[in-house]
Every structure is written in C-alpha cells, then in structure tokens.
N, C-alpha and C positions, 0 to 999 in steps of 0.2 A: 504493500500500500504506499502511495505517496502522500506526504502532508499537503493540506491545501495551500495552493500556491499564494493566495492572498495574505497569508500570515507573513511571509517573508517580504512580500512586496510591500505591505503597509509599514513594516519596520524600517525598510530602506528609504521610502518616501518621507517618512516622519523625521528621520535623520537629515534628509535633505532640507526639510522645512526648518529645521532648526540651525542649519548651516554647519553641521558636522561633517558632511561630505560634500563633494563638488557636484555641479549639474552633470557632468560627464559620468562620474560614479553612479549617480542615481538613474540615469538613463541606460548605462550598460547593465546595471543590476536588474532593471525591469525588463530589459530584452532577454536576458539569461533566465529569470525566473519564470516569465510568461511563454518564452520560446517564440516570441513575436516581436516584429519590428514596429507594429502599429496596432492602433485600437480603432474601433468603429464608433462614430458618434453622429447620429442623425444620418445615417448613411454615407458619411465621409470618413475616409481614412485619415487618422492623426498619427503623427510619428510620437515617439516617447519624449522628445525634447518639448513639444508643444504640451503635452499632458502634464509634465513634470513642472513646467512654468506655472501652470495654474495651481498645482498643488502647493508650490513655494508661497503663493499668496493666501492660502487658506488660513483663517483665523484660528481654527481648532484642529486638533490632530485628526488624521484619517484613521479608519480602523476596519478590521476584517470582522465579519460575522459568518458562522457556519450553519446555515439553516438545515434542520433535522426533521425527520417526519413528526408531526405534531408540535414542533417548536420552530416557527417561521421567522421569529425575531422581528415581527413587524412587516414583513415583506408580503405583498398581496399574492393571491393564488395566480394571477396573470403573470406577474414578474417570476414567480417560481416555476411556471410552467415553461419559461423561455430559456431557463439557465441550467448549468450543471452545478448543482450545490455542493458536490464532492470537492470542487476547486475553491469553494468559499466565494464570499462576496465582499468587495472593497467599497466601504462607504466613503465617497469623495464629498459629500456635502449633505444637507438635510434632505435634498430631493434628487441626488444623483449617486448611482452606485456603477461599479464596473465588475462585470462577471463574464464568464465563458458561455457562449451561446452555442450550443451544439448544432443547431440547424444551419447557423452561418459560418460555423467552424471558425469563430474568432472572438476576441475580447471585445465587449460591447458596452458602452455607456448608456445606461438606462435611466429614464426618468421615473421617479416613484413619487407617490403622493404624501406619504409621511416618513419621518426618519426612523430607521431601523433601531432596535433596542441597542444601547451602549452598555458594554459589560464592564464593571468597575474591577480593576486588577486586584485590589486587596481582598475584596468580597469573593472573587473568583478563586483566589489562592486559598483562602480559608475554607471555603465550600468544599474543595477538592481534597484538603486534609481531613477534613470531617468525614467525607465519604470513604476515604482510604481506611480510616480507623473502624468505621461501621462495616464496611465491606470485608475487611480482615476477619471479623469476628463471624460474619455470616458465612463466608466462603469456608473458613476452617472448620465449621460444623457439618459440612456436607461432604459426601463420600465421592469426591471428584477424581476422574481419572483421565489421563491424556499423556501425549508425548511432548516433552519439553524441547526436544532437539529442534523441531522446525522454527519455533519462536525464537530460541536462543540464536539460531543461524540468522535469522531475519533481523534481530536486534544488532548482531555483530556486524551485518552488512549494510545497516541503515545508513543512509547518506547524511553526512554532517549537515546541519542546518546552515544556510547561506545567510550569514549575519553581518551587519555593519561592524566594523572594527571598534568604534566607540561605544557599542551597546554594553549596558551594564552587565556585570557578571550575575547578579540577581536574575535578571530577565532571561539570560543564557541558560541558566540552571532551571528556571521554571519551564522555559519551552522544551528542554531536553527531557526533563522528568515527565511533563504532561504527554509528550510524544511517546515515550515508552510505556507509559500507562495505557495510552489509547491503543497501541499496537497490541499489547498483551491482553487487554479486554476483548479486542476484536478476535483474537486468535481463541481466547477462552470460550466465547460465544459460539465459535464454529466448530471447535475441535474437542473440547473437554466435555466429559459425560458425567452426569450425577446418577450413579447407579441406584441410589436409594429408592426414588419413586419418581414419577412424572412431575410431581409438585416441587421436588427437590430441584429438578433440572429447571423449572421455570422460574423458581426463585434464583437459581444461579444466572440465567439469563437477564432477568429483572435487575439484579445487582450489578452485573457487569455493564449493563447498558447504561444504568445510571452513573456508574464510575467513569465510563467512556465519555458520556456527555459532558461531565464536569470537567475532565481533561481538555476535551476540545474547547470548552468555555474559557479556561485558562489561557490556552494557546491564543484564542480570539482576544481576549483582555490583554495579553501582552503586546498585541500588534499595535495599540494606540500609544505605546511608549514612545517618547521622544526626547 
C-alpha cells in the first residue's frame, strides 16, 4: 500500500508558505509526489509554478484530508464520486481542493461548497494513543492467528516518507508511527483470524478499523504543520 500522496504534498507546500524551502524545491517536490507536471483547473492545465505561487499567498496552512466510508470530512457526495479518496484530498482554501480524478486521469482543482473538516494535531495525537491503549487490551484477549512474515517484509521495504529537511522531528516521528500502525492494521484486518468465534473476528475488525482510522487522521493532521 502507498501512503496518500496529499500528506507529503501538503507538508512541502506549507514549508514553502513559511519560506523554509525555495520555489524550485516546492515545485520539484510536487512533481515528484504527484508524478505529474501539471494540474487541471476549470479545464485548463496549470504547471506547478503557478499553483505554488497561489499557495505562497495563502493566509492559512493547507492540509490533507483522507475521506473514508462513512466519514467524508465534509465533502459532498458529488465531489467524492469524482475523486480517488485513497490518494487523499488537498484542501487549498475554504472552497478549493485538489484531488486525483480517475476519469480524467489527472490531479484536478475542484470547487466545493463548504470547507472540509480540519483535524487538530494535538487532539489527533492523543486520540491515537488512547486507541492504541484500548486496542492492545481488546486484541490481546482474542485468539488471533496469522503469519507475521508478510507484514514484517512490507514494513522493512516501506518507502521512506519524502519530507522537507526543516520539518520537526516530532512530526516525522508522528508520521512514521501512524503509517506503520495503518499498515499493520490493514494487514490484520485482511490476514489474521480470530478462531474463538465469528463475534471475536467481528470485534477484531472493528477494533483494527478504528485504530487504522485514527492513524490516518494523525497523518492528515500532521500535514498542516508548517
């Protein structure tokens, strides 16, 4: 699994907003992360230099959101139907977002009617820790069976997060921890089995889904750091 591209993109663009990296660095990072030289806006292609210039003038940090089934973070059904939520959504302003649109096979600037939910970093960090503590107790009580080797291999081969050099160590640690939890939870949902009963297996899936969501929310909350 690949981490949502908008997490890294938001971090680089916010560092540019704060003057911690150059315009060239911001554009190069955006092209690398999105694997695209342009984005689409109102049917016209814009290069990253034009996009990042607008970001530099933004009064508030941009941030990523990661829509999940049942949790759209304020995005409309229409918007969600046009995008690939797995790549995340970059909130550029109260009424503009950037997302990958599979039908057009490009990154597209979309107009929205209301600003998406903003995730506060401290609250997301505390929520994840609380769920880790609760989930540890729940999962340790279940008779879970599975092969660790595939997830250990995936964690070992995990691509390093592409981060600006001036980013704080605390944010780097949060991102790396949240991503590892996200991957482990996804593996546990798909591969591990609770032999005790169907209800035990359902509890396992529910617990891991809650923990995975909290990990994704911490990653999204980190994206607004500048």
